[in-house]
TIMAR-349284 format. One record per residue: x negated, y, z negated of N, C-alpha, C, O in turn; residue in one letter. Coordinates in pm, whole numbers, padded with zeros to 5 digits, always signed. Each point is the difference from the previous one (the first is absolute). Layout:
<recs>
XYZXYZXYZXYZA ...
</recs>
This chain:
<recs>
+01788+00734+01349-00116+00053-00070-00030-00088-00121+00090-00033-00077M -00217-00006+00059-00038-00082-00112+00019+00079-00129-00009+00123-00003Q +00036-00198-00106+00027+00066-00128-00117+00087-00043+00019+00114-00044R -00142-00165+00057-00117+00078-00039-00007+00128+00082-00026+00107-00054R +00050-00119+00185-00007+00118+00087+00108+00100-00038-00024+00121+00001Q +00144-00170-00033+00108+00090-00039-00040+00080-00123+00022+00121-00006F -00082-00190-00094-00038+00069-00122-00103+00108+00026+00008+00110-00053L -00106-00144+00137-00104+00098+00027+00055+00120+00075-00038+00114-00028Q +00127-00137+00123+00057+00110+00077+00101+00080-00081+00032+00114+00035N +00018-00173-00143+00101+00068-00080-00053+00111-00087+00078+00074-00058G -00210-00060+00047-00060+00102-00084-00072+00101+00086-00056-00036+00104F +00055+00161-00146-00072+00104+00072-00082+00081-00097+00039+00017-00115A -00151+00033+00160-00078+00093-00081-00098-00069-00091-00063-00098+00039G +00050+00150-00161-00097-00053-00094+00072-00069-00114+00115+00032-00029V -00182-00127-00036+00065-00079-00104+00020+00076-00128-00088+00075-00044G +00203-00094-00017+00024+00052-00135+00068-00110-00079+00078-00077+00056V -00106+00070-00184+00074-00093-00083+00144+00045-00007+00025+00120+00014G +00070-00207-00034+00140+00035+00017+00057+00078-00112+00122+00000-00017A -00196+00063-00058+00059+00070-00110-00049+00139-00012-00025+00045-00112A +00011+00025+00216-00042+00138-00009+00104+00079-00077+00118+00001+00035M -00164+00064-00140+00085+00090-00073+00094-00069-00091-00022-00001-00121G +00124-00058+00172+00094-00074-00083-00062-00135-00022+00070-00102+00003L -00190+00098-00024-00068-00126-00007+00027-00070+00129+00002-00123+00004A +00017+00194+00097+00042-00051+00128+00093-00109-00027+00013-00092+00080M +00032+00096-00157+00101-00012-00078+00047-00121-00055-00070-00099-00021G +00178+00107+00001+00070-00094-00080+00032-00121+00082+00090-00075-00036A -00160+00052+00142+00036-00111+00085-00114-00094+00030+00022-00107+00056F -00141+00143-00091-00109-00094+00011-00053-00024+00138-00100-00071+00012G +00158+00125+00093-00057-00022+00132-00120+00090+00021-00019+00099-00071E -00062-00135+00169-00113+00084+00038+00014+00033+00147+00071-00069+00074K -00139+00176-00031+00026+00047+00135-00113+00081+00052-00111-00001-00054A +00139+00074+00163-00098+00091+00056+00068+00131+00035+00118+00003+00033M -00195+00105-00041+00058+00132+00019+00032+00026+00146-00058-00061+00090A +00153+00152-00067+00038+00033+00136-00115+00059+00080-00094+00054-00058G +00101-00063+00190-00109+00040+00088-00039+00145-00020-00118+00033+00011E +00215+00055-00041-00031+00142-00012-00054+00033-00139-00024+00117-00029H +00004-00216-00056-00050+00024-00135-00131-00072-00022-00025-00055-00108M -00058+00055+00208-00129-00067-00012-00087+00067-00107+00019+00117-00034R -00114-00194-00017-00093+00054-00098-00074+00119+00059-00034+00002+00118A +00009+00096-00203-00078+00115+00043+00083+00113+00057-00056+00091+00059G +00189-00094-00076+00085+00105+00057+00033+00110-00100+00083+00086+00030T -00146-00087-00147+00028+00103-00100-00031+00139+00054-00103+00019+00066S +00191+00078-00093-00020+00137+00046+00041+00095-00111+00077-00037-00089V -00130+00160+00093+00046+00099-00095-00111+00079-00062-00102+00028+00065G +00120+00010-00192-00087+00096-00065-00114-00061-00078-00038-00116+00019G -00018+00199-00110-00121-00036-00072+00017-00117-00094-00098-00069-00030D +00220+00043-00017+00021-00106-00098-00025-00139+00056-00004-00098-00075A -00012+00087+00207-00030-00130+00059-00146-00039-00015-00034-00118+00009L -00053+00216-00033-00144-00027+00002-00068+00018-00135-00123+00005-00005R +00197+00005-00102-00067+00014-00129+00059+00114-00080+00100+00060+00040G -00162-00028-00153-00138-00034-00038-00018-00137-00062-00113-00046-00014P +00223-00023-00024-00013-00130-00066+00003-00113+00102-00093-00080+00007Y +00200+00072+00072+00017-00111+00093+00002+00050+00143+00064+00100+00031L -00134-00170+00056+00004+00027+00143+00103-00095+00061-00025-00120+00014D +00141+00175+00022+00110-00082+00051-00016-00036+00146+00093-00053+00061L -00207+00081-00004-00031-00048+00133-00095-00119-00005-00053-00042+00103L +00031-00013-00222-00085-00117-00018+00079-00113-00063+00100+00022-00068T -00147-00144+00091+00065-00115-00059-00008-00001-00152+00098-00031-00067G -00214+00064+00012-00016+00001-00145+00087+00107-00065+00061-00024-00104R -00054+00143+00166+00086+00104-00054+00145-00043-00005+00069+00027-00099G -00022-00092+00204+00139-00047+00004+00023-00117-00095+00108-00013-00057N -00208-00073+00041+00013-00109-00096+00030+00055-00140+00091-00048-00067Q -00168+00148+00024+00020+00057-00133+00129+00081-00008+00070-00003-00102L -00037+00075+00210+00124+00077+00002+00121-00092-00010+00091+00025-00080A -00090-00129+00159+00114-00092+00000+00011-00076-00131+00111-00024-00049Y -00226-00014-00009+00003-00067-00129+00058+00090-00108+00074-00047-00086A -00105+00177+00090+00055+00094-00098+00150+00021+00020+00072+00020-00098R -00024-00026+00221+00144+00005+00025+00068-00124-00055+00103+00009-00067L -00161-00124+00094+00062-00126-00040+00000-00020-00150+00100-00043-00058Q -00213+00074-00006-00009-00024-00144-00103+00094-00062+00008+00121+00020S -00105-00174-00094-00089+00084-00080-00142-00052+00009-00025-00119-00023D -00070+00207+00057-00141-00038+00004-00060-00015-00139-00116-00041-00013L +00191+00072-00090-00035-00042-00135+00045-00145-00009+00108-00031-00050D -00194-00057+00099+00038-00138+00030+00058-00070-00123-00051+00012-00112F +00159-00084+00137+00071-00071-00105+00130+00068-00039+00093-00067-00045G -00084+00201+00061+00126+00068-00025+00101-00037+00107-00038-00036+00112K +00166+00044-00144+00102-00031+00099+00082+00125+00033+00003+00097-00076Q +00063-00104+00192+00075+00115+00052+00125-00052+00071-00004-00102+00068K +00116+00174-00086+00127-00038+00062+00025+00077+00129-00037+00117+00012Y +00100-00184+00083+00062+00069+00113+00148-00038+00002+00040-00101-00057F +00041+00184+00123+00144-00022+00004+00052+00034+00140-00067+00067+00078W +00186-00114-00049+00070+00041+00123+00150-00012-00025+00044-00084-00079F +00032+00167+00146+00145+00003-00018+00063+00045+00131-00030+00108+00051K +00119-00192+00003+00064+00035+00126+00112-00095+00035+00069-00053-00087G -00051+00032+00217+00115-00073+00050-00042-00098+00108-00103+00016+00065Y +00186-00119-00048-00010-00089+00115+00124+00024+00086+00113-00008-00047V -00138+00039+00174+00108+00026+00094+00005-00111+00106-00101-00064+00028M +00218+00044+00029+00017-00099+00105+00030+00066+00133+00074+00099+00006G -00132-00153+00099+00019+00055+00135+00036-00112+00096-00072-00099+00011H +00181+00116+00059+00037-00090+00110+00029+00085+00124+00049+00112-00012Q -00080-00165+00131+00023+00077+00122+00144+00048+00011+00094-00074-00029P -00078+00198+00070+00128+00068+00027+00079+00030-00128+00109+00057+00009T -00159-00093-00126+00070+00028-00124-00074+00108-00079-00120+00019+00017Q +00194+00050-00102-00064+00097-00088-00085-00074-00101+00028-00114-00036R -00133+00180-00011-00086-00057-00104+00078-00004-00132+00072+00094-00033I -00089-00202-00041+00067-00015-00129-00103+00006-00113-00108-00058+00011R +00142+00128-00120-00076-00013-00124+00045-00128-00068+00119-00016-00030D -00212-00076+00004+00037-00132-00050-00024-00014-00151+00094-00026-00075L -00218+00042+00031-00035-00017-00141-00111+00099-00034-00068+00052+00088V +00050-00028-00216-00116+00073-00045-00122-00092-00006+00014-00121-00016G -00132+00180+00028-00126-00074-00015-00087+00079-00096-00048+00108+00035A +00027-00161-00155-00074+00072-00102-00097-00096-00067+00029-00118-00018Q -00145+00169-00019-00095-00088-00064-00127+00071-00038-00013+00122+00012G -00082-00201-00057-00127+00054-00046-00105-00109+00001+00030-00118+00015F -00154+00161-00031-00111-00092-00016-00101+00060-00095+00007+00118-00033G -00099-00200-00011-00104+00046-00091-00133-00059+00046-00009-00119+00032V -00093+00204-00029-00128-00033+00062-00114+00033-00094+00001+00102-00068I -00100-00190+00064-00128+00033-00061-00112-00036+00097+00018-00082+00089R -00133+00145-00109-00114-00020+00089-00117-00061-00076-00022+00028-00118L -00050-00112+00187-00129-00049-00048-00103+00023+00108+00031-00009+00119N -00153+00040-00157-00107+00022+00097-00099-00116-00003-00046-00041-00106E +00015-00010+00225-00100-00105+00012-00141+00060+00006-00017+00121+00018R -00081-00207-00034-00139+00047+00000-00039+00066+00131-00085+00089+00003E +00147-00133+00108-00034+00056+00132+00080+00126+00032-00010+00051+00111D +00089+00000-00205+00077+00122+00021+00140-00022+00054+00078+00095+00007G -00044-00217+00033+00137-00030+00043+00094+00011-00119-00033-00044-00111V +00150+00102+00133+00097+00023-00107+00117-00097+00014+00062-00008+00106I -00035-00064-00211+00114-00093-00003+00124+00076-00044+00002+00062-00107E +00101-00067+00189+00130+00059-00035+00091-00114-00046+00031-00089+00078R +00011+00093-00204+00072-00111-00063+00138+00051-00040+00011+00099-00073I +00095-00164+00121+00133+00062-00006+00111-00103-00020-00009-00113+00047C +00113+00156-00117+00132-00065+00001+00101+00104+00046-00017+00119-00026R +00126-00164+00095+00098+00097+00049+00134-00068+00026+00007-00120+00027E +00100+00198-00037+00135-00052+00024+00082+00100+00082-00021+00121-00007I +00116-00176+00084+00108+00078+00062+00130-00057-00054+00023-00120+00003I +00062+00208-00054+00133-00038-00045+00103+00067+00090-00008+00120+00026L +00104-00198+00021+00107+00052+00085+00117+00040-00089+00041-00077-00087Y +00011+00197+00109+00093+00060-00095+00127+00048+00069+00004+00021+00122T +00100-00004-00204+00126+00058+00048-00024+00147+00037-00068+00072-00073D +00123-00030+00185-00026+00135+00050+00051+00110-00092-00056+00110-00002L +00159-00137-00075+00059+00104-00084-00044-00011-00146-00035+00101-00061R +00036-00220+00006-00025-00015-00144-00146-00022-00035-00038+00016-00116S -00045-00053+00213-00139-00038-00022-00014-00132-00076-00112-00037-00037N +00222-00033+00014-00009-00132-00064-00070-00097+00095+00021+00003+00121E -00103-00090-00178-00070-00099+00080+00098-00108+00043+00074-00055-00081V -00075+00025+00209+00098-00091+00059-00038-00147-00022-00115-00038+00014L +00216-00041-00048-00016-00146-00003+00060-00063+00125-00046-00105+00047Q +00147+00169+00005+00060-00041+00126+00047+00125+00074+00012+00108-00059E +00014-00124+00187+00030+00116+00085+00094-00044+00111-00019-00106+00060W +00120+00189-00034+00091-00031+00110-00056+00054+00130-00016+00121+00016H -00015-00211+00076-00056+00037+00129+00114+00039+00094+00078-00087+00041N -00068+00215-00005+00113+00042+00084-00009-00052+00143+00101-00005+00070P -00220-00033-00026-00015-00048+00137+00060-00139+00019+00053-00031+00106Y -00060-00052-00209+00052-00138+00012+00118-00023-00094+00055-00110-00005I -00015+00215-00072+00112-00009-00094-00019-00119-00095+00087-00085-00015D -00205+00084-00047-00034-00111-00090-00082+00055-00116-00086+00086+00019E +00113-00136-00140-00078+00037-00117-00118-00095-00014+00017-00122-00002T -00138+00179-00009-00122-00080+00002-00083+00029-00126+00005+00112-00051V -00080-00210+00000-00092+00026-00111-00114+00089+00046-00049-00013+00112P +00007+00105-00198-00109+00092+00030-00132-00058-00052-00007-00049-00113V -00096+00055+00194-00132-00049-00039-00095+00120-00004-00031+00059+00104V -00015-00024-00222-00092+00112-00016-00143-00042+00038-00026-00118+00022H -00063+00215-00016-00139-00027+00038-00088+00016-00123+00005+00103-00068V -00085-00205+00040-00097+00010-00109-00132-00061+00048-00007-00119+00030D -00094+00201-00026-00134-00043+00043-00093-00003-00120-00031+00104-00058N -00013-00222+00022-00089-00017-00114-00103-00107+00032+00029-00119-00008D -00151+00160+00045-00044+00138+00018+00010+00042+00146+00032-00081+00087P -00062+00209-00062-00028+00046+00136-00132+00075-00004-00005+00119-00032F -00101-00189+00063-00137+00052-00014-00066+00017+00135+00030-00073+00095N -00120+00169-00086-00089+00008+00116-00123+00082-00039-00005+00060-00108Y -00093-00058+00196-00126+00068-00025+00001+00137+00067+00051+00015+00111L -00109+00085-00179-00018+00133+00057-00149+00017+00026-00081+00000-00093I +00046+00015+00220-00140+00004+00041-00026+00125+00084+00095+00070+00036E -00221-00041-00003-00029+00109+00092+00037-00033+00145-00020+00083+00089P +00074-00202-00065+00043-00044+00133+00143-00049-00006+00046-00050-00103F +00025+00066+00215+00133-00058+00009-00009-00151-00010-00097-00059+00048F +00197-00006-00109+00001-00146-00004+00020-00058+00139+00053+00065+00089P -00098-00189-00073+00020-00069+00127+00147-00042+00010+00068-00009-00102V -00019-00016+00223+00140-00042+00014+00027-00128-00077-00088-00085-00010P +00208+00070-00047+00034-00120-00075+00012-00120+00093+00022+00015+00120P -00037-00135-00177+00011-00121+00083+00137-00066-00011+00026-00099+00067D +00063+00155-00154+00135-00054-00015-00003-00152-00017+00062-00073+00077F -00135+00027-00179-00005-00141-00029-00067-00082+00108+00031-00118+00016G -00124+00178+00060-00071-00071+00105+00062+00013+00137-00053-00055+00097G +00167+00127-00086+00067+00014+00130-00070+00100+00090+00008-00009+00122L -00077+00105-00183-00065+00105+00077-00152-00020-00003-00073+00082-00055N +00028-00193+00113-00141-00033-00002-00075+00075+00109+00052+00021+00109K -00173+00019-00141-00084+00069+00097-00143-00047-00023-00059+00022-00105N +00004-00088+00208-00135-00055-00014-00105+00110-00007-00106-00021-00059E +00133+00138+00118-00096+00108-00002+00011+00080-00130+00110+00033-00043E -00224-00004-00018-00001+00078-00121+00038+00144+00031-00068+00065+00079K +00176-00014-00140+00046+00136+00036-00099+00105-00046-00067-00016-00102P +00059+00125+00177-00086+00112-00033+00060+00077-00117+00120+00027-00003K -00204+00008-00094+00046+00078-00115+00008+00148+00039-00095+00056+00055R +00209+00006-00084+00025+00139+00033+00000+00082-00128+00065-00041-00097V -00135+00154+00091-00002+00082-00122+00142+00037-00045+00087+00031+00082P -00066-00034-00211+00131+00024-00061+00025+00151-00008-00010+00059-00108F +00041+00002+00222+00027+00143+00008+00149+00017+00030+00048-00037+00107V +00024+00093-00202+00144+00017+00012+00032+00133+00068-00082+00092-00002L +00201-00081+00062+00035+00121+00077+00049+00114-00090+00119+00033-00001P -00211+00028-00074+00035+00111-00088+00017+00130+00080-00069+00022+00099W +00161+00060-00144+00020+00134+00056+00011+00096-00118+00074-00026-00094V -00146+00138+00099+00013+00103-00104+00095+00108+00049-00019+00058+00106Q +00122-00033-00188+00094+00110+00023-00002+00090-00122+00071-00025-00097N -00152+00129+00101-00011+00091-00113-00056-00071-00122-00112-00051+00004G +00188+00050-00111-00045-00059-00126+00023-00151-00007-00032-00064-00100D +00088+00008+00207+00038-00141-00005-00076-00082+00103-00029+00047+00110W -00002-00170-00148-00048-00101+00094+00112-00099+00025+00068-00044-00092L -00049+00011+00219+00108-00090+00039-00058-00113+00085-00092+00020+00079E +00148-00139-00098-00048-00116+00073+00119-00089+00035+00076-00042-00088M -00062+00014+00216+00113-00080+00048-00051-00120+00076-00097+00009+00076E +00163-00123-00097-00036-00122+00070+00125-00066+00056+00102-00010-00068L -00112-00035+00193+00103-00083+00062-00061-00139+00020-00105-00013+00061H +00172-00088-00112-00052-00136+00005+00102-00087+00071+00115-00009-00043I -00155-00054+00152+00091-00077+00084-00041-00147-00001-00116-00033+00026H +00212-00053-00057-00027-00142-00021+00078-00086+00098+00112+00034+00039L -00171-00145+00000+00069-00105+00073-00070-00130-00035-00116-00020+00036A +00186-00068-00107-00066-00120-00052+00103-00114-00009+00120+00024-00003Y -00169-00148-00001+00093-00114-00008+00084+00007-00127-00053+00021-00109P +00180-00038+00124+00094+00006-00111-00017-00123-00088+00004-00113+00048N -00023+00135-00178-00008-00114-00093+00131-00076-00005+00001-00118-00036A +00109+00184+00071+00131-00064+00003+00036-00028+00146+00056+00086+00068L -00088-00203-00021+00028-00035+00138+00148-00035+00016+00058-00062-00089Q +00005+00100+00201+00145-00014+00014+00050-00143+00000+00116-00023-00034P -00199-00074+00072+00048-00138-00001+00023-00050-00142+00087-00084-00023D -00165+00134-00072+00014-00041-00140+00086+00097-00079+00068-00040-00095E -00070+00169+00133+00070+00106-00072+00095+00073+00097-00021+00118+00027W +00124-00185+00025+00082+00062+00105+00073+00126-00044+00023+00089+00083P +00015-00079-00210+00074+00118-00045-00093+00109-00054+00039+00117-00003R -00158-00153-00038-00093+00096-00058-00098+00057+00101-00047+00113-00016E +00015-00188+00120-00108+00038+00091+00047+00096+00108+00107-00017+00058S -00189+00120-00033+00027+00095+00108-00059-00048+00132+00024+00062+00104S -00099-00172-00106-00061-00053+00121-00141-00050-00027-00046+00004-00114G -00020-00053+00216-00131-00060-00017-00107+00104-00037-00095-00032-00071E +00110+00154+00119-00096+00106-00027+00068+00110-00082+00110+00044+00033I -00177-00001-00139+00049+00113-00081-00070+00127+00047-00123+00007+00004A +00201+00093+00031-00053+00130+00041+00035+00103-00106+00118+00023-00030Q -00220+00039-00026+00018+00093-00111-00090+00121+00022-00112-00014+00047V +00162+00132-00080-00082+00121+00001+00014+00070-00134+00108+00004-00058S -00220+00052+00009-00001+00075-00125-00056+00139+00027-00090+00017+00082E +00143+00082-00153-00040+00139+00018-00021+00062-00138+00093+00007-00080F -00216+00038+00052-00035+00055-00130-00052+00142+00016-00083+00027+00087F +00130+00063-00170-00051+00137-00004-00042+00032-00143+00077-00021-00094A -00201+00072+00078-00056+00031-00131-00031+00149-00008-00044+00060+00098H +00067+00000-00213-00030+00140-00023-00074+00012-00133+00051-00044-00103H -00171+00102+00105-00081+00015-00120-00067+00138+00005-00036+00048+00107V +00019+00014-00221-00061+00133-00006-00148-00009+00038-00072-00086-00049R +00029+00177+00136-00139-00002+00046-00098+00020-00115-00104-00065-00005A +00138+00154-00088-00091+00025-00112-00014-00122-00089-00105-00022-00060E +00211-00058+00050-00009-00124-00078-00090-00101+00069-00081-00066-00065D +00094+00055+00196-00083-00094+00075-00148+00028-00022-00079-00093-00013M +00040+00220+00009-00141+00037-00009-00044+00031-00143-00107+00058-00021Q +00189-00096-00076-00035+00018-00141-00062-00130-00051+00071-00098-00024N -00201+00098+00008-00073-00121-00039+00041-00051-00138-00019-00117-00031E +00074+00205-00052+00038-00040-00135+00127-00084-00001+00029-00067-00099K +00048+00070+00208+00125-00076+00006-00029-00140+00053-00036-00016+00117L +00053-00084-00201-00022-00138+00043+00123-00060+00065-00008-00108+00060T +00122+00175-00071+00122-00045+00066+00072+00122+00057-00016+00111-00050T +00096-00132+00155+00069+00109+00069+00150-00029+00007+00039-00108+00045L +00044+00202-00089+00144-00016+00027+00029+00031+00146-00069+00082+00061P +00170-00147-00006+00043+00033+00136+00151-00011+00008+00063-00065-00083Y -00006+00127+00182+00141-00014+00035+00007-00027+00149-00092+00036+00075R +00200-00099-00032+00011-00027+00142+00129-00071+00034+00094-00003-00080G -00090-00054+00197+00115-00075+00048-00045-00132+00059-00112-00015+00048T +00204-00080-00054-00022-00132+00059+00124-00037+00081+00112+00005-00050W -00135-00041+00175+00107-00049+00085-00041-00134+00059-00119-00024+00023N +00216-00061+00000-00029-00134+00051+00112-00044+00094+00118+00012-00034R -00154-00062+00150+00094-00062+00093-00029-00149-00001-00114-00041+00024I +00214-00040-00051-00021-00142-00021+00121-00079+00049+00110+00056+00010T -00127-00183+00020+00119-00081+00031+00095-00003-00120-00035+00040-00110P +00156-00088+00136+00096-00017-00109-00067-00077-00115-00073-00096+00024W +00099+00137-00147-00055-00072-00114+00059-00139-00004+00120-00017+00022L -00201-00085-00051+00049-00138+00015+00122-00031-00083+00085-00078+00043P -00074+00136-00164+00114-00030-00085+00130+00062+00052+00108-00034-00048W -00118+00124+00146+00121+00056+00060+00069-00099+00093+00115+00020+00037M -00184-00128+00000+00055-00109+00081+00052+00049+00135+00107-00039+00044L -00186+00125+00019+00037+00054+00131-00053-00084+00115+00040+00020+00115M -00129-00116-00144-00055-00080+00107-00067+00085+00107-00073+00094-00032G +00096-00127+00157-00062+00072+00110+00096+00102+00062-00010+00029+00119Q +00101+00024-00199+00089+00106+00048-00081+00121+00043-00105+00029-00058A +00154+00041+00159-00069+00121+00044-00006+00103-00113+00090+00007-00083E -00197+00071+00082-00012+00107-00098-00115-00022-00096-00081-00091+00018G +00074+00177-00119-00109-00005-00095+00033+00086-00122+00102+00069-00004N -00190-00075-00096+00010+00084-00119-00105+00111+00007-00105-00017+00061C +00136+00128-00125-00097+00107-00015+00000+00047-00145+00105+00032-00056Q -00224-00028-00004-00019+00055-00132-00039+00147+00014-00075+00036+00091Y +00124+00048-00181-00043+00139-00010-00010+00033-00148+00099-00006-00073A -00221+00041+00028-00020+00019-00143-00103+00108-00028-00092+00023+00079A +00109+00044-00193-00107+00080-00058-00093-00094-00075+00040-00108-00043F -00166+00151+00025-00094-00080-00077-00097+00093-00070-00011+00118+00034M -00061-00173-00131-00101+00078-00070-00057-00077-00116+00022-00120-00014G -00098+00190-00070-00057-00059-00119+00063+00065-00123+00057+00108+00008T -00068-00176-00122+00064+00049-00122-00071-00056-00122-00079-00094+00011C +00108+00153-00127-00054-00053-00126+00067-00132-00037-00064-00089-00056E +00195+00078+00088+00076-00122-00029+00121-00001+00091+00058+00106+00025H -00016-00223+00028+00116-00004+00090+00126+00058-00061+00086+00052+00071P -00072-00061-00204+00118+00054-00066+00010+00151+00009+00106+00057-00026G -00215+00010+00062+00003+00145+00017+00064+00041+00132+00035+00117+00018D -00020-00212+00074+00044+00032+00137+00125-00078+00039+00094+00058+00056V -00091-00185-00083+00108-00087+00047+00118+00001-00097-00018+00026-00119L +00139-00053+00170+00119+00005-00086-00001-00110-00106-00063-00104+00017P +00134+00129-00126+00001-00091-00114+00044-00141+00036-00062-00095-00050R +00165+00074+00133+00038-00138+00032-00113-00081+00064-00013-00120-00025P -00069+00186+00107-00111-00069+00064-00106-00039-00104-00049-00112+00001V +00016+00206-00090-00100-00027-00102+00049-00108-00096-00076-00090-00036I +00203+00097-00005+00054-00102-00091-00008-00138+00062-00036-00097-00066D +00071+00088+00194-00004-00130+00068-00144-00051+00010-00026-00118-00022Y -00066+00207+00056-00140-00040+00011-00055-00045-00134-00073-00099-00007A +00107+00171-00100-00050-00039-00133+00053-00137-00041-00068-00074-00071E +00188+00041+00114+00060-00128-00037-00052-00115+00086-00026-00109-00051K +00013+00133+00182-00030-00110+00092-00143+00001+00054-00048-00103+00048H -00020+00217-00056-00136+00011+00057-00093+00071-00098-00073+00092+00039Y +00075-00134-00165-00077+00071-00104-00149+00002+00030-00068+00098-00031A +00015-00205+00091-00144-00004+00027-00041+00100+00107-00119+00030+00013T +00215+00022+00065-00032+00090+00111-00029+00143-00046-00028+00087+00083Y +00034-00064-00212-00041+00130-00053-00150+00002-00033-00053+00103-00042F -00014-00215+00059-00144-00009-00025-00068-00065+00119+00043-00105+00048D -00149+00168-00001-00076-00055+00112-00081-00121-00046-00041-00005-00116A +00017-00091+00204-00090-00110-00036-00138+00053-00035-00040+00107+00044P -00032-00183-00124-00135+00038-00040-00107-00056+00093-00108+00057+00012D +00139-00167+00053-00102-00073+00075+00041-00008+00147+00116-00025+00032V -00213+00045+00055+00019-00009+00144+00024-00145+00043-00072-00090-00043W +00172+00070+00126+00020-00127+00070+00030+00032+00145+00083+00087+00027T -00148-00153+00067+00017+00033+00142+00123-00066+00060-00011-00080+00093P +00128+00113-00145+00124-00058+00049+00102+00110+00021-00017+00112-00048V +00121-00145+00118+00110+00094+00022+00081-00044+00120-00053-00019+00109G +00182+00002-00129+00090-00045+00106+00091+00115+00042+00027+00090-00079L +00019-00095+00203+00100+00095+00045+00134-00032-00064+00018-00109-00055S +00076+00203+00063+00132-00023-00057+00069-00117+00068+00073-00075-00065S -00096+00057+00195+00061-00113+00070-00060-00132-00045+00071-00100-00013L -00203+00099-00011-00063-00122-00050+00049-00033-00140+00027-00116-00031E -00014+00218-00053+00055-00023-00134+00142-00054+00008+00037-00090-00075N +00043+00145+00166+00137-00045+00016+00003-00148+00036+00081-00076-00053Y -00169+00036+00143-00005-00140+00043-00032-00092-00117+00053-00111-00008K -00140+00157-00082-00043-00084-00112+00103-00005-00113+00003-00096-00076H +00080+00198+00064+00088+00010-00117+00148-00024+00031+00079-00019-00093T -00040+00021+00221+00141-00011+00037+00024-00125+00084-00094-00065+00046Q +00221+00034-00026+00039-00110+00087+00089+00054+00112+00071+00098-00020K -00074-00161+00139+00084+00048+00110+00149-00003-00038+00049-00095-00061P +00020+00202+00098+00144+00005-00027+00074-00095+00095-00039-00017+00115A +00147-00044-00164+00079-00088+00087+00055+00077+00120+00041+00116-00013P -00040-00181+00127+00056+00060+00120+00152-00015-00003+00051-00109-00029V +00019+00215+00058+00146-00003-00003+00053-00108+00094-00047-00015+00113K +00145-00060-00162+00061-00103+00083-00068-00135-00007+00051-00099+00053G -00169+00094-00121-00071-00128-00014+00019-00052-00142+00014+00077-00094R -00013-00206+00081+00012-00063-00130-00125-00076-00033-00009-00061-00107T 
</recs>
């Protein structure tokens, strides 16, 4: 199968930017929603149709999602956070809890003259000790019985546009070229009303060329193609959604991710994968939610990440692309 064909077949449903909820997160990839979560599947009660926002329209969802992400009082910034674990899975073995995964981001919005909203963001993931919450500098990998340096994730910036339409599929640096102009699909998210709450869940499934190819990165690369899935669940009060006076909306939810072994774990193409499981939400300040060791480390090493950028720039790399630019391949055992 040709690479272009593989990329096109690897996505199902309608396009979404890779940061739904957790800023589709802390990884910078973009994707498309699962087949059963096509646009226009919202169901439930009166809060879906107003009186402020019609969540069955692209414009209604554009404003709703922008209020979740940040603040329609343009220029103000808003924090999101997540706290959970990274687990390891190998065939026939029990799942292992490996490290903590904790972090935050900060977002501000700008509105263009045509109504398109710029989402401007910085974000970090810090890997932590499971018991102490201390941020790890190195970690003993039980699968290979080797202590390895830990590489955290820092995206500066991770920006994208919020429009009344889903974004077009990413081109992955020109690898996913399509001569035909894709059809724009209204940005209608799969909202469900359950009593006083509105809930929205997205499954995002990815298959794309690995920035870390195994011939150059034999210990870091999981293979030529990276397969990743993300799962986001959002919960917001229905009365808040339809309150026109609220320019921003708090939310709570969960984020799960299935991904190849993290490159710094030096697992190569060993069978198995990692799974993230985390709570997520918004807050006044990350220090109100995350443990003190995480905040202390961020203040010392990532001080700029407490403030969102002021100016839009159309850039953003995946965590694997960042790894390629900032790290060097680890020596192969037995070679000099």
